[in-house]
TIBA-561564 format. One record per residue (C-alpha): residue number from 1; residue in three letters; x negated, y negated, z. Coordinates in nm, 2 decimals. Each point is the difference from the previous one (the first is absolute). Example, Ala and Ser with C-alpha at 12.3 -4.5 7.8 and 13.67 -1.06 7.14 Angstrom:
BEGIN
nr/rest/x/y/z
1/Ala/-1.23/0.45/0.78
2/Ser/-0.14/-0.34/-0.07
***
This chain:
BEGIN
nr/rest/x/y/z
1/Unk/-9.28/-14.16/7.76
2/Unk/-0.36/0.04/0.11
3/Unk/-0.08/0.19/0.32
4/Unk/-0.37/-0.03/-0.03
5/Unk/-0.24/-0.28/-0.07
6/Unk/-0.07/-0.08/-0.36
7/Unk/-0.36/0.09/-0.12
8/Unk/-0.12/-0.36/-0.02
9/Unk/0.12/-0.09/0.37
10/Unk/-0.30/-0.11/0.20
11/Unk/0.13/0.20/0.30
12/Unk/-0.07/0.35/-0.18
13/Unk/-0.31/0.05/0.23
14/Unk/0.25/-0.01/0.30
15/Unk/0.23/0.27/-0.13
16/Unk/0.01/0.28/0.25
17/Unk/0.10/0.30/-0.24
18/Unk/-0.07/0.13/-0.34
19/Unk/0.22/0.21/-0.24
20/Unk/-0.13/0.35/-0.09
21/Unk/0.22/0.14/-0.26
22/Unk/0.36/0.01/0.14
23/Unk/-0.11/-0.06/0.36
24/Unk/-0.14/-0.29/0.20
25/Unk/-0.27/0.04/0.27
26/Unk/-0.16/-0.24/0.25
27/Unk/-0.35/-0.14/-0.07
28/Unk/-0.27/0.09/0.25
29/Unk/0.04/-0.19/0.32
30/Unk/0.36/-0.11/-0.05
31/Unk/0.21/0.29/0.07
32/Unk/0.06/-0.11/0.37
33/Unk/0.07/-0.36/-0.09
34/Unk/0.34/-0.14/-0.06
35/Unk/0.07/-0.01/-0.36
36/Unk/0.00/-0.35/-0.16
37/Unk/0.04/-0.14/-0.35
38/Unk/0.32/0.15/-0.08
39/Unk/0.31/-0.16/-0.12
40/Unk/0.33/0.02/0.17
41/Unk/0.10/0.25/-0.28
42/Unk/-0.29/0.22/0.06
43/Unk/0.07/0.01/0.38
44/Unk/0.35/0.08/-0.07
45/Unk/-0.07/0.27/-0.23
46/Unk/-0.24/0.16/0.25
47/Unk/0.25/-0.02/0.27
48/Unk/0.25/0.19/-0.21
49/Unk/-0.27/0.26/-0.10
50/Unk/-0.10/0.04/0.36
51/Unk/0.36/0.08/0.10
52/Unk/0.05/0.25/-0.28
53/Unk/0.21/-0.23/-0.22
54/Unk/-0.03/-0.08/-0.37
55/Unk/-0.26/-0.29/0.02
56/Unk/0.09/-0.11/-0.35
57/Unk/0.38/-0.03/0.05
58/Unk/0.16/-0.35/-0.03
59/Unk/0.20/0.07/0.32
60/Unk/-0.11/-0.33/0.19
61/Unk/0.26/0.09/0.27
62/Unk/-0.22/0.27/0.13
63/Unk/-0.34/-0.15/0.08
64/Unk/-0.21/0.15/0.28
65/Unk/-0.18/-0.33/0.09
66/Unk/0.13/-0.13/0.31
67/Unk/0.25/-0.27/0.01
68/Unk/-0.12/-0.33/0.16
69/Unk/0.23/0.09/0.31
70/Unk/-0.17/0.35/0.03
71/Unk/-0.34/-0.13/-0.04
72/Unk/0.05/-0.28/0.27
73/Unk/0.14/0.24/0.23
74/Unk/-0.29/0.24/-0.06
75/Unk/-0.25/-0.28/0.05
76/Unk/0.13/-0.11/0.36
77/Unk/-0.30/-0.04/0.23
78/Unk/-0.26/0.00/-0.29
79/Unk/-0.09/-0.37/0.06
80/Unk/-0.02/0.02/0.38
81/Unk/-0.36/0.04/0.02
82/Unk/-0.15/-0.23/-0.26
83/Unk/-0.35/0.11/0.06
84/Unk/0.11/0.32/-0.18
85/Unk/0.16/-0.17/-0.30
86/Unk/-0.24/0.02/-0.30
87/Unk/0.03/-0.34/-0.17
88/Unk/-0.19/-0.30/-0.12
89/Unk/-0.28/0.22/-0.11
90/Unk/-0.03/-0.14/-0.36
91/Unk/-0.22/-0.32/-0.07
92/Unk/0.09/-0.21/-0.30
93/Unk/-0.25/0.08/-0.29
94/Unk/-0.10/0.33/0.14
95/Unk/-0.05/0.28/-0.25
96/Unk/0.05/0.37/0.10
97/Unk/-0.12/0.18/-0.32
98/Unk/-0.31/0.14/0.14
99/Unk/0.11/0.10/0.35
100/Unk/0.35/0.07/-0.04
101/Unk/0.32/-0.15/0.17
102/Unk/-0.01/-0.05/0.37
103/Unk/0.30/0.20/0.08
104/Unk/-0.01/0.23/0.32
105/Unk/0.09/0.35/-0.01
106/Unk/0.37/0.11/0.06
107/Unk/-0.08/0.18/0.34
108/Unk/-0.17/-0.32/0.15
109/Unk/0.19/-0.16/0.28
110/Unk/0.09/-0.34/-0.18
111/Unk/0.36/-0.14/0.04
112/Unk/0.14/0.28/0.19
113/Unk/0.38/-0.01/0.05
114/Unk/0.21/0.13/0.30
115/Unk/0.07/0.31/-0.22
116/Unk/-0.37/0.07/-0.05
117/Unk/-0.02/-0.11/-0.36
118/Unk/-0.32/-0.17/-0.09
119/Unk/-0.07/-0.30/-0.21
120/Unk/0.35/-0.14/0.03
121/Unk/-0.15/-0.34/0.08
122/Unk/-0.29/-0.10/-0.23
123/Unk/-0.22/0.22/-0.21
124/Unk/0.23/0.00/-0.31
125/Unk/0.34/-0.14/-0.11
126/Unk/0.27/0.27/-0.04
127/Unk/0.24/0.00/-0.28
128/Unk/0.37/0.04/0.12
129/Unk/0.29/0.10/-0.18
130/Unk/0.21/-0.33/0.01
131/Unk/0.01/-0.28/-0.25
132/Unk/-0.15/-0.30/0.17
133/Unk/0.26/-0.25/0.10
134/Unk/-0.13/-0.28/0.23
135/Unk/0.34/-0.04/0.18
136/Unk/0.11/0.36/0.01
137/Unk/0.00/0.03/0.36
138/Unk/0.25/-0.27/0.04
139/Unk/0.24/0.16/-0.24
140/Unk/0.29/0.23/0.08
141/Unk/-0.17/0.29/-0.18
142/Unk/-0.26/-0.01/0.29
143/Unk/0.26/0.08/0.25
144/Unk/0.03/0.35/-0.14
145/Unk/-0.17/0.32/0.16
146/Unk/-0.36/0.02/-0.17
147/Unk/0.08/-0.29/-0.23
148/Unk/-0.18/-0.03/-0.35
149/Unk/-0.01/-0.29/-0.23
150/Unk/0.12/0.16/-0.33
151/Unk/0.07/-0.33/-0.21
152/Unk/-0.30/-0.01/-0.26
153/Unk/-0.20/-0.32/0.06
154/Unk/-0.32/0.08/-0.20
155/Unk/-0.22/0.04/0.29
156/Unk/-0.02/0.31/0.25
157/Unk/-0.04/-0.03/0.38
158/Unk/-0.35/0.07/0.14
159/Unk/-0.09/0.00/0.38
160/Unk/-0.28/0.05/0.23
161/Unk/-0.28/-0.26/-0.08
162/Unk/-0.35/0.12/-0.11
163/Unk/-0.37/-0.02/0.04
164/Unk/0.00/-0.27/-0.26
165/Unk/0.23/-0.26/0.17
166/Unk/0.03/-0.17/0.34
167/Unk/0.12/0.20/0.30
168/Unk/0.32/-0.23/0.03
169/Unk/0.13/0.19/-0.30
170/Unk/-0.03/0.33/0.18
171/Unk/0.29/-0.05/0.23
172/Unk/0.26/0.27/-0.06
173/Unk/0.28/-0.25/-0.06
174/Unk/-0.20/-0.19/-0.27
175/Unk/0.16/0.04/-0.34
176/Unk/-0.10/-0.07/-0.36
177/Unk/0.07/0.12/-0.36
178/Unk/-0.21/0.07/-0.29
179/Unk/0.05/0.11/-0.37
180/Unk/0.04/0.37/-0.01
181/Unk/-0.25/0.03/-0.27
182/Unk/-0.28/-0.15/0.24
183/Unk/-0.29/0.21/0.10
184/Unk/-0.23/-0.14/0.26
185/Unk/-0.30/0.10/0.21
186/Unk/0.19/-0.06/0.31
187/Unk/0.33/0.14/-0.12
188/Unk/0.11/0.37/0.05
189/Unk/0.28/0.20/0.15
190/Unk/0.13/0.27/0.24
191/Unk/0.30/0.24/-0.07
192/Unk/0.28/0.11/0.19
193/Unk/0.18/0.34/-0.01
194/Unk/0.34/0.16/0.06
195/Unk/0.08/0.17/0.33
196/Unk/0.04/0.37/-0.08
197/Unk/0.36/0.13/0.06
***
Protein backbone atom coordinates (compact mmCIF):
# COMPACT_ATOMS: atom_id res chain seq x y z
CA UNK A 1 0.00 0.00 0.00
CA UNK A 2 1.36 3.41 -1.00
CA UNK A 3 1.51 6.17 1.55
CA UNK A 4 3.08 8.77 -0.75
CA UNK A 5 2.38 9.89 -4.31
CA UNK A 6 3.76 7.93 -7.23
CA UNK A 7 6.59 9.70 -9.11
CA UNK A 8 4.41 10.36 -12.18
CA UNK A 9 1.54 11.96 -10.20
CA UNK A 10 0.93 15.53 -11.40
CA UNK A 11 0.45 16.66 -7.78
CA UNK A 12 4.15 16.10 -6.92
CA UNK A 13 4.65 19.89 -6.91
CA UNK A 14 2.13 20.17 -4.05
CA UNK A 15 3.86 17.69 -1.71
CA UNK A 16 4.81 19.40 1.54
CA UNK A 17 7.66 17.19 2.70
CA UNK A 18 10.67 15.32 1.40
CA UNK A 19 12.58 12.27 2.50
CA UNK A 20 16.15 12.65 3.62
CA UNK A 21 17.63 9.21 4.34
CA UNK A 22 15.44 7.61 7.01
CA UNK A 23 13.59 10.80 8.00
CA UNK A 24 11.05 13.18 6.50
CA UNK A 25 11.21 16.96 6.73
CA UNK A 26 8.85 19.74 5.65
CA UNK A 27 9.68 21.77 2.57
CA UNK A 28 10.25 25.52 3.08
CA UNK A 29 7.00 27.38 3.78
CA UNK A 30 4.96 24.27 4.63
CA UNK A 31 5.93 23.45 8.23
CA UNK A 32 2.96 25.35 9.70
CA UNK A 33 0.34 24.18 7.19
CA UNK A 34 -2.01 21.26 7.82
CA UNK A 35 -0.52 18.19 6.13
CA UNK A 36 -2.34 17.07 2.97
CA UNK A 37 -1.81 14.44 0.27
CA UNK A 38 -1.60 11.55 2.74
CA UNK A 39 -3.61 8.34 2.57
CA UNK A 40 -5.64 7.04 5.50
CA UNK A 41 -2.86 4.48 6.03
CA UNK A 42 -0.19 7.18 6.30
CA UNK A 43 -2.36 9.25 8.65
CA UNK A 44 -3.03 6.20 10.82
CA UNK A 45 0.67 5.24 10.89
CA UNK A 46 1.64 8.78 11.94
CA UNK A 47 -1.07 8.84 14.63
CA UNK A 48 0.40 5.65 16.13
CA UNK A 49 3.98 6.91 15.92
CA UNK A 50 3.00 10.24 17.56
CA UNK A 51 1.52 8.25 20.45
CA UNK A 52 4.64 6.11 20.92
CA UNK A 53 3.15 3.02 19.29
CA UNK A 54 4.43 0.70 16.59
CA UNK A 55 3.27 2.49 13.46
CA UNK A 56 3.78 -0.61 11.32
CA UNK A 57 1.66 -2.95 13.47
CA UNK A 58 -1.43 -4.54 11.96
CA UNK A 59 -3.43 -3.70 15.09
CA UNK A 60 -6.31 -1.87 13.40
CA UNK A 61 -8.15 -1.81 16.72
CA UNK A 62 -5.77 0.83 18.08
CA UNK A 63 -5.81 3.85 15.81
CA UNK A 64 -5.14 7.34 17.08
CA UNK A 65 -7.26 8.98 14.44
CA UNK A 66 -10.50 10.29 15.97
CA UNK A 67 -13.70 8.36 15.56
CA UNK A 68 -16.41 10.25 13.70
CA UNK A 69 -18.21 10.75 17.03
CA UNK A 70 -15.08 12.17 18.69
CA UNK A 71 -14.39 14.42 15.72
CA UNK A 72 -17.95 15.78 15.60
CA UNK A 73 -17.98 16.45 19.34
CA UNK A 74 -14.66 18.32 19.10
CA UNK A 75 -15.94 20.34 16.11
CA UNK A 76 -18.98 21.76 17.92
CA UNK A 77 -19.25 25.50 17.32
CA UNK A 78 -16.78 25.51 14.43
CA UNK A 79 -19.45 26.41 11.89
CA UNK A 80 -21.15 29.09 14.02
CA UNK A 81 -19.28 31.96 12.36
CA UNK A 82 -19.18 31.09 8.65
CA UNK A 83 -17.08 34.17 7.89
CA UNK A 84 -14.25 32.24 9.59
CA UNK A 85 -14.71 29.00 7.63
CA UNK A 86 -12.02 28.59 4.96
CA UNK A 87 -13.96 27.07 2.05
CA UNK A 88 -14.80 27.65 -1.61
CA UNK A 89 -11.33 29.05 -2.41
CA UNK A 90 -10.57 26.79 -5.38
CA UNK A 91 -11.70 27.71 -8.89
CA UNK A 92 -12.08 25.01 -11.54
CA UNK A 93 -9.00 24.81 -13.78
CA UNK A 94 -6.75 26.76 -11.39
CA UNK A 95 -3.18 25.48 -11.17
CA UNK A 96 -1.11 25.83 -7.99
CA UNK A 97 2.26 24.62 -9.25
CA UNK A 98 4.07 27.96 -9.09
CA UNK A 99 2.55 29.55 -6.01
CA UNK A 100 1.74 26.57 -3.78
CA UNK A 101 -1.57 25.44 -2.34
CA UNK A 102 -3.74 28.16 -0.75
CA UNK A 103 -3.80 26.47 2.66
CA UNK A 104 -3.77 28.74 5.73
CA UNK A 105 -1.34 28.22 8.59
CA UNK A 106 -2.49 26.07 11.51
CA UNK A 107 -2.47 28.97 13.98
CA UNK A 108 -4.90 31.07 11.91
CA UNK A 109 -8.38 31.47 13.37
CA UNK A 110 -10.41 29.51 10.82
CA UNK A 111 -13.13 27.02 11.81
CA UNK A 112 -12.51 27.35 15.55
CA UNK A 113 -14.54 25.00 17.76
CA UNK A 114 -15.84 25.67 21.26
CA UNK A 115 -12.75 23.82 22.53
CA UNK A 116 -10.40 26.19 20.69
CA UNK A 117 -9.46 23.67 17.99
CA UNK A 118 -8.82 25.44 14.70
CA UNK A 119 -9.68 24.34 11.16
CA UNK A 120 -12.41 21.96 12.27
CA UNK A 121 -14.81 23.40 9.66
CA UNK A 122 -13.17 24.08 6.32
CA UNK A 123 -9.48 24.23 5.36
CA UNK A 124 -9.00 20.42 4.93
CA UNK A 125 -10.99 17.22 5.25
CA UNK A 126 -9.85 15.05 8.19
CA UNK A 127 -9.53 11.28 8.01
CA UNK A 128 -11.44 9.50 10.79
CA UNK A 129 -10.88 6.05 12.22
CA UNK A 130 -14.30 4.69 11.14
CA UNK A 131 -15.23 2.74 8.06
CA UNK A 132 -17.79 4.87 6.25
CA UNK A 133 -21.35 3.56 6.45
CA UNK A 134 -24.02 6.02 5.24
CA UNK A 135 -26.68 4.78 7.69
CA UNK A 136 -24.37 4.04 10.64
CA UNK A 137 -25.98 6.61 12.93
CA UNK A 138 -29.37 4.94 12.60
CA UNK A 139 -27.93 1.55 13.68
CA UNK A 140 -27.81 -0.06 17.13
CA UNK A 141 -24.00 0.22 17.13
CA UNK A 142 -24.32 4.01 17.11
CA UNK A 143 -26.06 3.98 20.51
CA UNK A 144 -22.85 2.85 22.25
CA UNK A 145 -20.65 5.29 24.16
CA UNK A 146 -18.13 6.67 21.63
CA UNK A 147 -19.41 4.57 18.70
CA UNK A 148 -17.13 3.53 15.86
CA UNK A 149 -18.11 1.91 12.56
CA UNK A 150 -15.85 -1.14 12.43
CA UNK A 151 -17.42 -3.18 9.64
CA UNK A 152 -15.19 -2.87 6.56
CA UNK A 153 -16.94 -1.09 3.70
CA UNK A 154 -14.03 -0.14 1.45
CA UNK A 155 -14.24 3.57 2.38
CA UNK A 156 -12.94 5.42 5.44
CA UNK A 157 -14.82 8.38 6.90
CA UNK A 158 -13.72 11.95 6.46
CA UNK A 159 -15.07 15.08 8.12
CA UNK A 160 -14.74 18.86 8.01
CA UNK A 161 -15.03 20.14 4.45
CA UNK A 162 -12.18 22.00 2.78
CA UNK A 163 -10.86 24.97 0.85
CA UNK A 164 -11.76 23.20 -2.41
CA UNK A 165 -15.47 22.53 -1.88
CA UNK A 166 -18.52 24.63 -1.02
CA UNK A 167 -19.11 25.87 2.51
CA UNK A 168 -22.19 23.63 2.94
CA UNK A 169 -19.87 20.59 3.20
CA UNK A 170 -18.09 22.18 6.19
CA UNK A 171 -20.95 21.65 8.65
CA UNK A 172 -19.69 19.43 11.51
CA UNK A 173 -22.52 16.93 10.93
CA UNK A 174 -21.72 16.43 7.24
CA UNK A 175 -20.27 12.96 6.57
CA UNK A 176 -18.73 11.22 3.61
CA UNK A 177 -16.30 8.42 2.83
CA UNK A 178 -13.32 7.89 0.59
CA UNK A 179 -11.05 5.04 -0.49
CA UNK A 180 -8.33 4.78 2.21
CA UNK A 181 -5.63 4.88 -0.49
CA UNK A 182 -6.81 8.33 -1.64
CA UNK A 183 -4.52 11.31 -1.28
CA UNK A 184 -5.90 14.77 -1.96
CA UNK A 185 -4.81 18.39 -1.95
CA UNK A 186 -7.62 19.05 0.50
CA UNK A 187 -7.38 15.86 2.60
CA UNK A 188 -5.36 15.53 5.79
CA UNK A 189 -5.82 14.47 9.41
CA UNK A 190 -5.43 15.26 13.07
CA UNK A 191 -4.52 12.87 15.87
CA UNK A 192 -5.96 12.08 19.26
CA UNK A 193 -4.05 10.80 22.27
CA UNK A 194 -4.64 8.77 25.37
CA UNK A 195 -5.26 10.51 28.69
CA UNK A 196 -2.29 9.77 30.98
CA UNK A 197 -3.23 7.70 34.02
